[in-house]
matplotlib code that plots the C-alpha trace (Angstrom):
import matplotlib.pyplot as plt

x = [0.0, 1.3, 2.0, 0.6, 1.6, -1.1, -0.5, -1.0, -4.2, -5.6, -4.5, -6.3, -9.4, -9.2, -9.0, -11.9, -14.1, -12.9, -11.5, -8.9, -5.9, -8.0, -11.6, -14.0, -16.2, -19.1, -17.2, -16.2, -19.8, -21.0, -18.4, -19.3, -23.1, -22.4, -20.2, -22.5, -25.6, -23.9, -22.5, -25.1, -26.2, -29.9, -29.4, -26.2, -26.8, -23.5, -23.0, -24.2, -20.8, -18.9, -21.4, -21.2, -17.4, -17.3, -19.9, -17.8, -14.7, -16.6, -17.9, -14.4, -12.8, -15.4, -14.9, -11.1, -11.3, -13.7, -11.6, -8.6, -10.5, -11.8, -8.2, -6.9, -5.7, -6.8, -4.8, -6.6, -3.6, -4.1, -1.8, -3.7, -7.1, -5.9, -4.9, -8.5, -10.2, -12.8, -11.9, -14.3, -12.7, -9.2, -10.1, -11.8, -8.8, -6.5, -8.7, -11.9, -11.7, -9.7, -11.7, -10.7, -10.5, -12.6, -16.2, -16.9, -18.8, -16.2, -16.6, -13.9, -11.6]
y = [0.0, 3.4, 5.9, 9.5, 12.5, 14.7, 17.3, 14.7, 13.6, 17.1, 18.0, 15.0, 15.8, 19.4, 18.3, 15.8, 18.6, 21.1, 23.6, 26.3, 27.0, 29.0, 28.4, 29.5, 27.0, 28.2, 27.5, 24.1, 23.2, 24.6, 22.6, 19.5, 19.9, 20.5, 17.4, 15.1, 16.3, 15.3, 11.9, 10.7, 7.2, 8.2, 10.9, 9.9, 8.7, 6.7, 3.1, 2.6, 1.3, 4.3, 6.7, 4.9, 4.9, 8.6, 9.5, 7.7, 9.6, 12.9, 12.1, 11.0, 14.1, 16.4, 14.6, 15.0, 18.7, 19.4, 17.5, 19.6, 22.8, 21.8, 21.3, 24.5, 27.1, 30.6, 33.6, 36.5, 38.8, 42.4, 41.9, 38.9, 40.5, 43.6, 41.5, 40.5, 43.9, 44.8, 47.7, 49.9, 48.9, 49.4, 52.9, 53.7, 52.4, 54.9, 57.9, 57.5, 60.8, 62.8, 65.9, 65.6, 61.9, 60.4, 59.6, 62.2, 59.7, 58.7, 60.5, 62.8, 61.5]
z = [0.0, -0.9, 1.9, 1.3, 3.3, 4.9, 2.2, -0.6, 1.0, 1.4, -2.2, -3.6, -1.6, -2.8, -6.4, -6.1, -4.7, -7.4, -4.9, -5.7, -3.5, -1.0, 0.0, 2.6, 4.5, 2.3, -0.9, 0.3, 1.1, -2.3, -4.2, -2.2, -3.0, -6.7, -7.0, -4.9, -6.8, -10.1, -8.9, -6.4, -7.5, -7.5, -10.1, -12.0, -15.5, -15.8, -14.7, -11.1, -9.9, -11.3, -9.6, -6.3, -6.3, -7.2, -4.6, -2.0, -3.1, -2.9, 0.6, 1.8, 0.3, 2.0, 5.3, 5.0, 4.2, 7.0, 9.5, 8.4, 8.7, 12.2, 13.4, 11.8, 14.3, 13.5, 14.3, 16.0, 16.1, 15.1, 12.1, 10.8, 11.3, 9.4, 6.4, 6.0, 6.0, 3.4, 1.1, 3.1, 6.4, 5.0, 4.0, 7.3, 9.2, 7.4, 6.7, 8.8, 10.7, 8.1, 7.2, 3.5, 2.8, 5.6, 5.7, 8.3, 10.4, 12.9, 16.3, 17.4, 20.2]

ax = plt.figure().add_subplot(projection="3d")
ax.plot(x, y, z, "-o")
ax.set_aspect("equal")
plt.show()
């Protein structure tokens, strides 16, 4: 039996689900639903054995990805949070109370 690293297992699962290099939980679930709705044995128009095998692979891939995500450690540091600001939040962080560039909504300190 061939040994696979954790990265190889995750990469294979990512490919089966059709995920890109980065994905949100919502995107993972959407890709899973799209794949399983295509390959579910009750709706798949290909040979039943092929559909069953593919549905099993899709379910296993989804379980693998979700277990990986459940074990992922999120950083809540200020630096990390600031990397994920929306464009509006980024602008407000820099120019929020500026009389010329700000939105004029930020209370004076």
